[in-house]
Every structure is written in C-alpha cells, then in structure tokens.
N, C-alpha and C positions, 0 to 999 in steps of 0.2 A: 848311556849317560843322559840325564834329563836336562832339558833346556831350562833357562831361568824362569820362563813363563809357566812351565809345567810345575816347577818347584813352588812358585808362588801360589798356584791354584790349589796345591796340596797343603799349604800352610793353614793352620787353624785361624779362624776369623779374629780371635783375640790378638794373635801375633801380627796379623796384617794391620789391624787397627793401631797397635802400639807402634809399629814401624812407620805408619802414616803420620802419627802425632810427632814423632821425632823428626821425620823428613820435613814436615811443615815448618818446624822450628830450625831448619837448616843443620840437622845432625845427619851423619852418615852411618848407615848400618853395615857392619861386616859380620860374616859368620864363616870363619875359616874351619870350624869344626861343627859337625851336626849338633843341633840343640844348644849351641853356644853363640850368643849374639852380643856384639859389642857396638854401642852407639857412641860415635866420636864427634866432637865439635871441631870443625876444621881449624879454628883459630887457637885452640889450646891443646897441647899434646897429651896432657895427663888427665884431662877431664873426660872420663869415660863412664858410661852406664853399662853394666853387663847383666845379662840374663843367661843362666845356665840351667837347662832343664835335665834333671836326672830321673831315674826310675822312681825314687822315693820322695824327692823334694825339688824345689825350685830355688836356686840361689840367685840373689839380686845383690849387685854391688853398685853403690852410688858415690860420686865424688862429694867431698865435704870441703869447706873452706880451709885453705892451708893454715897450718899452725907453725909459727916461727919459720915460715918459708918452706915448710915440708908438706908435700901433697898428702891429703888424708882420704882414705877410702873406707866407707862403711859397708859391711857385708852382713846379710841376714838370710834366713831360710824361710820358705813358705811351703805349705801343703796344698795350697789351691792356686790355680792360675789367676783367678779373679783377684785374690789378695796381693799376689806378686805384681800384677799389672797395675792395679790401683796404686800400690806403693810407688812404683816407678813413675807413673803419671804425675802423682802429687809432687814428688821430688823434682821432676823435670820442670814443672811450673815454678816451684820455689827457686830452682837453680837459674832459670831464665830471668826471674825477677832480680836475683842477686847480680847477674851480669848487667842488667839494665842499670842498677844502682851504681855499679862500678864505672860504667861508661859515663853516667851523669856526673859522678864525682871527679872524673878525670878531665871533664870539659870546663 
C-alpha cells in the first residue's frame, strides 16, 4: 500500500494544480475511488464539484444555483484534461463569486 505522499508524487501536475486551487479556496478533496475526485465545501452539503477520469473521457460535474429549492448539478464530458480542468477552474471562480454575493446580501 502506498503512502499519501507517494500517491501525491505520482499524480499528474494538472491534478495537483487543480487540488491546490480548490484547497486555497477552502474546499476539501476526497477520492474514495481511483480517478474519481470530489471537491466539497465544508459549509454546504450538496455543493460538490466532481472529476471522473475514464479511459475514453473525463466527466465533470458542477453545482448550479438551486431551482425552487432543489439542488441542481450540471454534468458534461471532455476528451482533454486541459479542457476539463479549465472548465472546473472557471466554474469554481464563478461559484465563489456567487457565494460572496449571497453573504453580502444576507448582511
């Protein structure tokens, strides 16, 4: 069995960079299955970003604004790591801005 530091050193740089961006914004990364990463915000139970790497494609799931109180998730597939990571990073920035707006409006 490999230690966590050995696993991290074998991760591709794009994945390490993505994890660092989420971590800097206080998201937690879990991966209970190989090639399946879930980024969770500690304050919200259903607001998860997911990255699932398959042999033929990369599936990305992002949280959307709830509709009529129901959580919404958008899922899409990519053929390149670069496109999948860029998409996740863009939506992470948008999501964090949305959270800031919610906090401002509540105060």
